[in-house]
TORPA-348194 format. One record per residue: z, x, y of N, C-alpha, C in turn; residue number from 1. Coordinates in steps of 0.2 Angstrom, whole numbers, plus 5000, padded with zeros to 4 digits. Example, Ala and Ser with C-alpha at 12.3 -4.5 7.8 and 13.67 -1.06 7.14 Angstrom:
% TORPA-348194
+------+------+------+-------+-------+-------+------+------+------+-----+
: n.pz : n.px : n.py : ca.pz : ca.px : ca.py : c.pz : c.px : c.py :  nr :
+------+------+------+-------+-------+-------+------+------+------+-----+
: 5039 : 5066 : 4972 :  5039 :  5062 :  4978 : 5039 : 5066 : 4984 :   1 :
: 5035 : 5064 : 4989 :  5036 :  5068 :  4995 : 5039 : 5064 : 5000 :   2 :
+------+------+------+-------+-------+-------+------+------+------+-----+
This chain:
% TORPA-348194
+------+------+------+-------+-------+-------+------+------+------+-----+
: n.pz : n.px : n.py : ca.pz : ca.px : ca.py : c.pz : c.px : c.py :  nr :
+------+------+------+-------+-------+-------+------+------+------+-----+
: 4853 : 5636 : 5158 :  4852 :  5638 :  5153 : 4859 : 5637 : 5150 :   1 :
: 4859 : 5637 : 5145 :  4866 :  5640 :  5142 : 4865 : 5643 : 5136 :   2 :
: 4871 : 5650 : 5138 :  4868 :  5656 :  5134 : 4872 : 5654 : 5127 :   3 :
: 4875 : 5646 : 5124 :  4878 :  5647 :  5117 : 4874 : 5644 : 5111 :   4 :
: 4866 : 5647 : 5113 :  4861 :  5642 :  5109 : 4857 : 5649 : 5108 :   5 :
: 4857 : 5652 : 5100 :  4853 :  5658 :  5099 : 4849 : 5655 : 5099 :   6 :
: 4846 : 5652 : 5102 :  4837 :  5647 :  5104 : 4832 : 5650 : 5109 :   7 :
: 4840 : 5647 : 5117 :  4840 :  5650 :  5122 : 4841 : 5660 : 5125 :   8 :
: 4845 : 5663 : 5120 :  4844 :  5670 :  5118 : 4838 : 5676 : 5115 :   9 :
: 4835 : 5671 : 5115 :  4828 :  5671 :  5109 : 4825 : 5671 : 5114 :  10 :
: 4822 : 5666 : 5118 :  4819 :  5663 :  5122 : 4820 : 5668 : 5129 :  11 :
: 4824 : 5671 : 5131 :  4827 :  5675 :  5137 : 4824 : 5682 : 5140 :  12 :
: 4819 : 5684 : 5135 :  4814 :  5688 :  5136 : 4809 : 5687 : 5137 :  13 :
: 4806 : 5682 : 5133 :  4798 :  5678 :  5135 : 4798 : 5675 : 5143 :  14 :
: 4807 : 5672 : 5144 :  4804 :  5670 :  5152 : 4804 : 5675 : 5156 :  15 :
: 4809 : 5678 : 5156 :  4808 :  5685 :  5161 : 4801 : 5688 : 5161 :  16 :
: 4797 : 5688 : 5157 :  4793 :  5691 :  5156 : 4787 : 5686 : 5160 :  17 :
: 4789 : 5681 : 5158 :  4784 :  5677 :  5162 : 4784 : 5675 : 5170 :  18 :
: 4789 : 5678 : 5172 :  4793 :  5676 :  5180 : 4789 : 5680 : 5183 :  19 :
: 4791 : 5687 : 5179 :  4789 :  5695 :  5181 : 4782 : 5692 : 5183 :  20 :
: 4780 : 5691 : 5178 :  4770 :  5694 :  5177 : 4768 : 5689 : 5185 :  21 :
: 4773 : 5684 : 5188 :  4767 :  5681 :  5191 : 4775 : 5682 : 5197 :  22 :
: 4777 : 5686 : 5196 :  4780 :  5690 :  5203 : 4786 : 5686 : 5208 :  23 :
: 4789 : 5683 : 5202 :  4795 :  5677 :  5201 : 4801 : 5681 : 5198 :  24 :
: 4808 : 5678 : 5201 :  4815 :  5681 :  5196 : 4818 : 5673 : 5194 :  25 :
: 4827 : 5673 : 5193 :  4827 :  5668 :  5190 : 4832 : 5668 : 5197 :  26 :
: 4831 : 5661 : 5198 :  4834 :  5661 :  5201 : 4844 : 5657 : 5202 :  27 :
: 4846 : 5654 : 5206 :  4853 :  5656 :  5205 : 4857 : 5651 : 5210 :  28 :
: 4860 : 5644 : 5211 :  4863 :  5641 :  5215 : 4868 : 5644 : 5219 :  29 :
: 4866 : 5644 : 5226 :  4870 :  5647 :  5231 : 4877 : 5646 : 5229 :  30 :
: 4883 : 5649 : 5233 :  4887 :  5646 :  5231 : 4890 : 5645 : 5242 :  31 :
: 4887 : 5644 : 5244 :  4891 :  5642 :  5252 : 4884 : 5638 : 5252 :  32 :
: 4877 : 5636 : 5248 :  4875 :  5632 :  5252 : 4873 : 5624 : 5245 :  33 :
: 4876 : 5627 : 5240 :  4875 :  5623 :  5235 : 4866 : 5620 : 5232 :  34 :
: 4861 : 5626 : 5238 :  4854 :  5622 :  5233 : 4852 : 5632 : 5232 :  35 :
: 4843 : 5630 : 5228 :  4842 :  5635 :  5222 : 4840 : 5641 : 5228 :  36 :
: 4841 : 5646 : 5224 :  4839 :  5652 :  5230 : 4839 : 5659 : 5224 :  37 :
: 4833 : 5665 : 5228 :  4830 :  5670 :  5224 : 4840 : 5672 : 5224 :  38 :
: 4840 : 5677 : 5220 :  4848 :  5681 :  5221 : 4849 : 5684 : 5228 :  39 :
: 4845 : 5689 : 5227 :  4844 :  5692 :  5233 : 4846 : 5689 : 5241 :  40 :
: 4841 : 5682 : 5240 :  4842 :  5677 :  5244 : 4848 : 5673 : 5249 :  41 :
: 4855 : 5674 : 5246 :  4859 :  5669 :  5243 : 4864 : 5670 : 5251 :  42 :
: 4865 : 5668 : 5255 :  4867 :  5670 :  5262 : 4875 : 5671 : 5261 :  43 :
: 4876 : 5667 : 5257 :  4884 :  5669 :  5256 : 4885 : 5673 : 5251 :  44 :
: 4881 : 5676 : 5249 :  4881 :  5684 :  5242 : 4877 : 5690 : 5243 :  45 :
: 4878 : 5691 : 5252 :  4873 :  5695 :  5255 : 4871 : 5704 : 5252 :  46 :
: 4867 : 5705 : 5245 :  4866 :  5712 :  5244 : 4870 : 5717 : 5249 :  47 :
: 4873 : 5723 : 5246 :  4875 :  5728 :  5250 : 4867 : 5732 : 5247 :  48 :
: 4864 : 5733 : 5244 :  4858 :  5737 :  5245 : 4855 : 5733 : 5240 :  49 :
: 4847 : 5732 : 5239 :  4845 :  5727 :  5235 : 4836 : 5733 : 5233 :  50 :
: 4836 : 5732 : 5229 :  4827 :  5735 :  5225 : 4826 : 5730 : 5220 :  51 :
: 4816 : 5730 : 5219 :  4813 :  5731 :  5214 : 4811 : 5731 : 5210 :  52 :
: 4808 : 5728 : 5203 :  4803 :  5731 :  5198 : 4800 : 5729 : 5198 :  53 :
: 4794 : 5732 : 5195 :  4788 :  5730 :  5196 : 4783 : 5732 : 5193 :  54 :
: 4782 : 5730 : 5185 :  4778 :  5733 :  5181 : 4771 : 5736 : 5182 :  55 :
: 4767 : 5742 : 5175 :  4762 :  5742 :  5175 : 4760 : 5745 : 5170 :  56 :
: 4755 : 5741 : 5166 :  4751 :  5745 :  5157 : 4746 : 5749 : 5160 :  57 :
: 4747 : 5755 : 5159 :  4743 :  5761 :  5164 : 4740 : 5764 : 5156 :  58 :
: 4741 : 5765 : 5152 :  4737 :  5765 :  5148 : 4740 : 5762 : 5140 :  59 :
: 4732 : 5762 : 5136 :  4736 :  5755 :  5128 : 4730 : 5760 : 5123 :  60 :
: 4732 : 5760 : 5117 :  4728 :  5762 :  5114 : 4731 : 5757 : 5107 :  61 :
: 4728 : 5757 : 5101 :  4726 :  5753 :  5097 : 4735 : 5751 : 5093 :  62 :
: 4741 : 5755 : 5094 :  4748 :  5757 :  5093 : 4753 : 5755 : 5096 :  63 :
: 4752 : 5754 : 5101 :  4755 :  5757 :  5106 : 4754 : 5757 : 5114 :  64 :
: 4755 : 5757 : 5120 :  4755 :  5756 :  5127 : 4760 : 5759 : 5130 :  65 :
: 4758 : 5764 : 5135 :  4763 :  5765 :  5143 : 4765 : 5762 : 5147 :  66 :
: 4768 : 5760 : 5148 :  4770 :  5757 :  5155 : 4774 : 5763 : 5160 :  67 :
: 4773 : 5759 : 5166 :  4774 :  5762 :  5172 : 4777 : 5758 : 5178 :  68 :
: 4785 : 5757 : 5176 :  4790 :  5753 :  5182 : 4789 : 5758 : 5189 :  69 :
: 4790 : 5753 : 5194 :  4789 :  5756 :  5202 : 4797 : 5751 : 5205 :  70 :
: 4801 : 5757 : 5205 :  4809 :  5755 :  5210 : 4807 : 5754 : 5215 :  71 :
: 4808 : 5750 : 5221 :  4807 :  5749 :  5225 : 4814 : 5748 : 5231 :  72 :
: 4815 : 5751 : 5235 :  4822 :  5751 :  5241 : 4821 : 5746 : 5245 :  73 :
: 4825 : 5741 : 5245 :  4825 :  5736 :  5251 : 4824 : 5736 : 5259 :  74 :
: 4826 : 5733 : 5265 :  4826 :  5735 :  5269 : 4831 : 5741 : 5270 :  75 :
: 4835 : 5742 : 5269 :  4839 :  5746 :  5268 : 4840 : 5751 : 5263 :  76 :
: 4842 : 5757 : 5262 :  4845 :  5762 :  5258 : 4845 : 5761 : 5254 :  77 :
: 4847 : 5765 : 5249 :  4852 :  5762 :  5244 : 4853 : 5768 : 5239 :  78 :
: 4859 : 5772 : 5238 :  4862 :  5778 :  5234 : 4861 : 5778 : 5228 :  79 :
: 4856 : 5772 : 5224 :  4858 :  5774 :  5217 : 4852 : 5766 : 5215 :  80 :
: 4852 : 5765 : 5210 :  4847 :  5759 :  5205 : 4850 : 5760 : 5199 :  81 :
: 4848 : 5755 : 5193 :  4850 :  5752 :  5189 : 4843 : 5748 : 5184 :  82 :
: 4840 : 5750 : 5181 :  4832 :  5745 :  5180 : 4832 : 5745 : 5172 :  83 :
: 4832 : 5736 : 5170 :  4833 :  5734 :  5163 : 4826 : 5734 : 5162 :  84 :
: 4825 : 5736 : 5154 :  4816 :  5732 :  5156 : 4821 : 5730 : 5145 :  85 :
: 4817 : 5725 : 5145 :  4816 :  5722 :  5141 : 4809 : 5721 : 5137 :  86 :
: 4811 : 5722 : 5131 :  4805 :  5721 :  5125 : 4802 : 5716 : 5120 :  87 :
: 4798 : 5715 : 5118 :  4797 :  5709 :  5113 : 4798 : 5710 : 5105 :  88 :
: 4802 : 5708 : 5102 :  4802 :  5711 :  5097 : 4797 : 5708 : 5094 :  89 :
: 4793 : 5711 : 5088 :  4797 :  5719 :  5087 : 4793 : 5724 : 5091 :  90 :
: 4794 : 5725 : 5098 :  4788 :  5731 :  5101 : 4799 : 5735 : 5101 :  91 :
: 4797 : 5741 : 5101 :  4803 :  5746 :  5100 : 4800 : 5753 : 5108 :  92 :
: 4801 : 5755 : 5113 :  4804 :  5760 :  5116 : 4802 : 5765 : 5111 :  93 :
: 4798 : 5771 : 5112 :  4798 :  5776 :  5106 : 4799 : 5782 : 5109 :  94 :
: 4796 : 5782 : 5119 :  4798 :  5789 :  5123 : 4799 : 5786 : 5128 :  95 :
: 4803 : 5787 : 5134 :  4801 :  5789 :  5141 : 4801 : 5795 : 5144 :  96 :
: 4802 : 5794 : 5150 :  4800 :  5801 :  5158 : 4804 : 5798 : 5163 :  97 :
: 4808 : 5803 : 5168 :  4808 :  5801 :  5175 : 4814 : 5799 : 5174 :  98 :
: 4819 : 5797 : 5171 :  4825 :  5792 :  5167 : 4829 : 5795 : 5165 :  99 :
: 4834 : 5791 : 5164 :  4840 :  5792 :  5158 : 4840 : 5785 : 5153 : 100 :
: 4838 : 5784 : 5150 :  4839 :  5780 :  5145 : 4844 : 5776 : 5141 : 101 :
: 4848 : 5772 : 5141 :  4850 :  5768 :  5136 : 4850 : 5760 : 5133 : 102 :
: 4853 : 5757 : 5126 :  4851 :  5752 :  5124 : 4856 : 5748 : 5121 : 103 :
: 4853 : 5742 : 5119 :  4857 :  5740 :  5117 : 4858 : 5737 : 5110 : 104 :
: 4862 : 5736 : 5107 :  4863 :  5736 :  5101 : 4857 : 5732 : 5094 : 105 :
: 4852 : 5727 : 5100 :  4848 :  5726 :  5097 : 4839 : 5729 : 5098 : 106 :
: 4840 : 5735 : 5103 :  4834 :  5740 :  5103 : 4831 : 5737 : 5106 : 107 :
: 4831 : 5734 : 5110 :  4823 :  5728 :  5113 : 4825 : 5729 : 5120 : 108 :
: 4833 : 5729 : 5124 :  4834 :  5730 :  5131 : 4834 : 5738 : 5131 : 109 :
: 4830 : 5739 : 5136 :  4833 :  5746 :  5134 : 4836 : 5747 : 5146 : 110 :
: 4840 : 5750 : 5146 :  4845 :  5750 :  5153 : 4841 : 5759 : 5156 : 111 :
: 4839 : 5758 : 5160 :  4836 :  5766 :  5163 : 4840 : 5769 : 5168 : 112 :
: 4843 : 5771 : 5171 :  4846 :  5776 :  5176 : 4843 : 5783 : 5178 : 113 :
: 4839 : 5785 : 5186 :  4837 :  5790 :  5187 : 4839 : 5796 : 5186 : 114 :
: 4836 : 5800 : 5187 :  4837 :  5805 :  5185 : 4841 : 5809 : 5193 : 115 :
: 4846 : 5813 : 5191 :  4847 :  5815 :  5199 : 4851 : 5807 : 5199 : 116 :
: 4853 : 5808 : 5206 :  4856 :  5804 :  5211 : 4853 : 5794 : 5213 : 117 :
: 4846 : 5795 : 5214 :  4843 :  5789 :  5215 : 4844 : 5787 : 5220 : 118 :
: 4845 : 5791 : 5224 :  4847 :  5788 :  5232 : 4838 : 5786 : 5237 : 119 :
: 4837 : 5782 : 5238 :  4828 :  5778 :  5241 : 4830 : 5777 : 5251 : 120 :
: 4828 : 5779 : 5255 :  4826 :  5777 :  5259 : 4824 : 5771 : 5260 : 121 :
: 4825 : 5766 : 5262 :  4821 :  5760 :  5267 : 4814 : 5759 : 5264 : 122 :
: 4815 : 5752 : 5260 :  4806 :  5754 :  5258 : 4801 : 5760 : 5254 : 123 :
: 4808 : 5763 : 5252 :  4805 :  5770 :  5250 : 4805 : 5764 : 5240 : 124 :
: 4800 : 5771 : 5238 :  4801 :  5769 :  5229 : 4799 : 5777 : 5226 : 125 :
: 4802 : 5775 : 5218 :  4799 :  5779 :  5214 : 4797 : 5779 : 5207 : 126 :
: 4797 : 5782 : 5202 :  4794 :  5777 :  5195 : 4796 : 5780 : 5191 : 127 :
: 4796 : 5776 : 5184 :  4798 :  5779 :  5177 : 4793 : 5775 : 5173 : 128 :
: 4793 : 5780 : 5167 :  4786 :  5777 :  5162 : 4792 : 5778 : 5156 : 129 :
: 4787 : 5774 : 5150 :  4791 :  5774 :  5143 : 4785 : 5772 : 5140 : 130 :
: 4787 : 5772 : 5132 :  4777 :  5771 :  5127 : 4782 : 5766 : 5125 : 131 :
: 4779 : 5760 : 5122 :  4781 :  5757 :  5119 : 4775 : 5754 : 5112 : 132 :
: 4780 : 5755 : 5106 :  4777 :  5755 :  5099 : 4779 : 5745 : 5100 : 133 :
: 4771 : 5742 : 5100 :  4769 :  5738 :  5100 : 4769 : 5731 : 5095 : 134 :
: 4768 : 5736 : 5088 :  4770 :  5734 :  5079 : 4769 : 5723 : 5081 : 135 :
: 4762 : 5724 : 5084 :  4758 :  5717 :  5084 : 4760 : 5711 : 5088 : 136 :
: 4765 : 5716 : 5093 :  4766 :  5709 :  5098 : 4765 : 5716 : 5104 : 137 :
: 4757 : 5712 : 5110 :  4757 :  5714 :  5116 : 4759 : 5713 : 5122 : 138 :
: 4763 : 5708 : 5122 :  4767 :  5707 :  5129 : 4770 : 5711 : 5133 : 139 :
: 4770 : 5707 : 5138 :  4774 :  5714 :  5143 : 4780 : 5716 : 5144 : 140 :
: 4783 : 5721 : 5144 :  4791 :  5722 :  5144 : 4795 : 5716 : 5151 : 141 :
: 4800 : 5713 : 5153 :  4802 :  5709 :  5159 : 4802 : 5715 : 5160 : 142 :
: 4805 : 5716 : 5168 :  4809 :  5723 :  5173 : 4813 : 5717 : 5177 : 143 :
: 4821 : 5720 : 5177 :  4825 :  5718 :  5183 : 4827 : 5726 : 5187 : 144 :
: 4828 : 5726 : 5194 :  4833 :  5732 :  5194 : 4838 : 5728 : 5199 : 145 :
: 4845 : 5735 : 5196 :  4848 :  5730 :  5203 : 4851 : 5738 : 5207 : 146 :
: 4857 : 5738 : 5210 :  4858 :  5743 :  5214 : 4867 : 5741 : 5211 : 147 :
: 4870 : 5748 : 5209 :  4875 :  5748 :  5208 : 4882 : 5745 : 5214 : 148 :
+------+------+------+-------+-------+-------+------+------+------+-----+
C-alpha cells in the first residue's frame, strides 16, 4: 500500500478490522528471505518480546457498545506493552478502564498503555476496556499490541 493516497489512509482502519476479525495481521517482506511473513515470524528480525491483542464486544446498547481487549504475552515474558485501538469514524471512544489512554489528532486512534509497569509472564494476559459511541457505525475496532 502507498501512504501518499488519502483513500489508502482512510481504508486502513477497515482493512485492519477485517484482518483482526479473522485472527490475521498485516504482513511484511522479510529482510532476510525476501518472502512475505507475519511480523513476529521474521527470522531476520526476531522480536525481543511479543504480545497479541484480541477484541471482544461485551455489551451493546442503542447508541454505544463496550469493548474489551485482552493482551497476551508471547512465549517469553514482557516488561511492558502498548495497544492501539482504531475506531471507524464517526465512532468515538467515550470512556476507558484498566489503562492509560492517549489519542491521535483524528480522535479515531487510541493508544492504551498499562496502569503500572505492564509486566506479563510468558503466555499471561491482562485486559482493558472502553465504551464506543457508535454514531451509526457499528464496526468492530481494530486492535494491535506491541512491546517497547
